[in-house]
C-alpha positions in Angstrom: -204.2 -61.7 -57.9 -204.1 -58.1 -56.8 -207.8 -57.6 -57.3 -208.6 -60.3 -54.7 -206.7 -58.4 -52.0 -208.8 -55.2 -52.2 -211.1 -56.8 -49.6 -210.3 -54.2 -46.9 -211.9 -51.5 -49.0 -215.3 -53.3 -48.7 -215.4 -53.2 -44.9 -217.6 -56.3 -44.6 -217.2 -58.5 -41.5 -218.0 -61.6 -43.5 -217.0 -61.2 -47.1 -218.2 -63.7 -49.6 -215.5 -64.9 -51.8 -214.6 -67.7 -54.2 -211.9 -69.9 -52.9 -209.6 -71.4 -55.5 -209.9 -75.2 -55.3 -207.6 -77.4 -57.4 -206.8 -74.5 -59.7 -210.0 -75.2 -61.7 -212.9 -75.4 -59.4 -214.3 -72.5 -57.4 -216.6 -72.8 -54.5 -218.3 -70.1 -52.4 -216.7 -69.2 -49.1 -216.8 -66.6 -46.3 -213.8 -64.6 -45.2 -214.2 -64.0 -41.5 -211.0 -62.0 -40.9 -210.6 -59.3 -43.6 -207.4 -58.0 -42.0 -205.4 -61.2 -42.3 -205.2 -63.4 -45.4 -203.4 -66.5 -46.6 -201.5 -66.1 -49.8 -200.1 -68.8 -52.0 -196.3 -68.1 -52.4 -195.8 -71.1 -54.6 -195.1 -74.8 -54.5 -197.9 -75.4 -52.1 -196.7 -73.0 -49.4 -199.1 -70.4 -47.9 -198.1 -67.4 -45.8 -200.4 -65.5 -43.5 -200.1 -61.7 -44.1 -202.0 -58.6 -43.3 -204.1 -57.4 -46.2 -201.7 -54.5 -46.7 -198.6 -56.7 -46.7 -200.4 -59.0 -49.2 -201.0 -56.1 -51.5 -197.3 -55.2 -51.3 -196.4 -58.8 -52.0 -198.6 -59.0 -55.1 -197.4 -55.7 -56.4 -193.8 -56.8 -56.1 -194.7 -60.1 -57.8 -196.5 -58.4 -60.6 -193.5 -56.0 -61.1 -191.1 -59.0 -61.2 -193.2 -60.9 -63.7 -193.6 -57.8 -65.9 -189.8 -57.3 -65.9 -189.3 -61.0 -66.8 -191.8 -60.8 -69.6 -190.0 -57.7 -71.0 -186.7 -59.6 -70.9 -187.9 -62.6 -72.8 -190.2 -60.8 -75.3 -187.4 -59.9 -77.8 -186.2 -63.5 -77.8 -189.8 -64.7 -78.4 -190.2 -62.3 -81.2 -187.0 -63.5 -82.8 -188.1 -67.1 -82.5 -191.5 -66.3 -84.0 -189.8 -64.6 -86.9 -187.5 -67.6 -87.4 -190.5 -70.0 -87.3 -192.3 -67.8 -89.9 -189.2 -68.0 -92.2 -189.1 -71.8 -91.8 -192.8 -72.1 -92.6 -192.4 -70.0 -95.7 -189.4 -72.1 -96.9 -191.4 -75.3 -96.2 -194.3 -73.9 -98.2 -192.1 -73.0 -101.1 -190.5 -76.5 -101.1 -193.9 -78.2 -101.0 -195.0 -76.1 -103.9 -191.8 -77.0 -105.8 -192.3 -80.7 -105.1 -195.9 -80.5 -106.1 -195.1 -78.7 -109.3 -192.3 -81.2 -110.1 -194.6 -84.2 -109.4 -197.3 -82.7 -111.6 -194.7 -82.1 -114.4 -193.4 -85.6 -114.2 -197.0 -87.0 -114.3 -197.8 -85.1 -117.5 -194.5 -86.1 -119.1 -195.3 -89.8 -118.5 -198.7 -89.5 -120.0 
C-alpha cells in the first residue's frame, strides 16, 4: 500500500499505474493528478486525499496492523503448539491401534 503512494517523488504529469480491479485483475491506467489520490478506506468507501495525507493514512494503518499482529501472535503460537501436541497424540494412538490390529491378526493366524 505505502509503495503506491510514493508517486509525488516521480514528478510525472501522467504517471502510468496499475489500477486494482476486482482485487485480482490489474489493468494499465494513467494518473492525471499526482497531488490528489483516492484511497480505499474499506467496505467499498473511497476518500480523496492529498498524496501526503494518504502517506500518513497508510503509515497509521500499517502501524495499527503491526500492533494487532503483535497482540495476536502469542495466542497463535500457543494454538499452534496445542495443535502439534494433538497431532502427536493422534499419531501415537494410530500407531498403537495399528500395532494392536497387527498383533490380533497374528494371534488369529
